[in-house]
C-alpha positions, 0 to 999 in steps of 0.5 A: 352423832358420835357412836356410843361406846357401849353399843355394838356397831351393828346395832340400830339406834332407832330400835334402841330408842323405840325399845326405850333402851336409849333416850329419845335423843339417842343418849344413854343414861344410868338406867339405859346402860343397865338395860343394855348390859342385861340385853347383851348378857342374855345375847351372849348365851343365844349368839352361839346357838344362832351361829351354830344353827346358821351354819347348818341351815341358812333359812332357819326359823326362830319362834318367840312365844309370849313375845309381848312387845317383841323386845327379845325378837327385835334385839336378836334380829338386829344383832344377828338375824338381819345379817343372815337369811334367818327369820323370826316369828313373834307369837303374842295374843295381844293384837295391839302389841302385835300391830305395834311390833308390825309397824316397828318392823316395817319402819326398821325394814326388818322384812324377815320378822313376822308376827302372829296375834294368837296364843301359843297353842293355836300357833302350832297349827298356824306355823307350818314351817320347820322350827329350829329355835323356840324362845320364851322370855317371861311368857305369862300365864301358861305361855311358858309351858305352852311354849315348851310343848310347842317346841317339843311338838315341833322337834326344835333344835334349841329351846331357850326359856326364862321361865315365868308364872310358876303359880300353879304348882305353888297353889297346889302345894298350898291346897295340899299343905295339910296332907303334906305336913304329915311328912317332915319334908313339907317344912320346906314350904310350910310358910307362905314365902317358902311355898312360892319359892318351892313352887317356882323351883319345883316347876322348873325342875319338872320342866327340865326333866320333861325336856330330858325325857324328850331327848334334850340336853338341859343347861340351867344358869342365872342371868347376872345383872337381872337383880331387879327380877326374881325370874332370872333363871335361864334354861337352854335345851339342845335336842339330842338323840338320847332321852334320859332314861329315868327322867319320866320316872323321876317326874312321877316320883316328884309329883307323888312325893309333893302330892301333885299327881294332878299335873301328870298330863302336863309333865309326862308326855 
């Protein structure tokens, strides 16, 4: 088969077919070309981090939370990790998806890819090794915040999040709307669609402040080419020696301003 121009030379064709990025006969169409563009766009943010960690520690460990079908883990292993001595652990609560991932890893001989059929909270006690990088790509329900807390607890060098499920804050904004409308600021989320948008934005702002309060340098950017998804915000956090002095205070002020004090235990550690 002739090499496809868009595909990187180290990329496994069998993996791309299994992930439905290529068609069953290994060809690329308009839809798969779009998917591949998205994959490589995300990878360009993560590759420098993997390179940096690999230079410091050869047997590094990346933990991917809320892994689903381990789409991200497989791509990272195929493009980078398989060429090093690093390891990936995918954490997913759906045992059926874990079994599928295990079979695919075995088929592709990705021997340093492991999977845990458990939730993010339980993974803390199951993963004893030092964790260098934590990723969470659209981890559902509370998994994004659980992954954040897992990474902080494990003192991970890098945390890479594409946030998901900010419904909790939006529901609290809606619940407390009558009380909040005493202030002009509440006009920002008076309408339903604005409540959802404000809830999503506030959640990610609080997540960033939480990371800064724990000594992480935070970068927030947009994943270009992910127009089909509203969840296209990428948060990258790098562990430093310095905690942002006023981050915890800012969290308290925001929670108070938006009548979200019930979330103190979630965002203040």
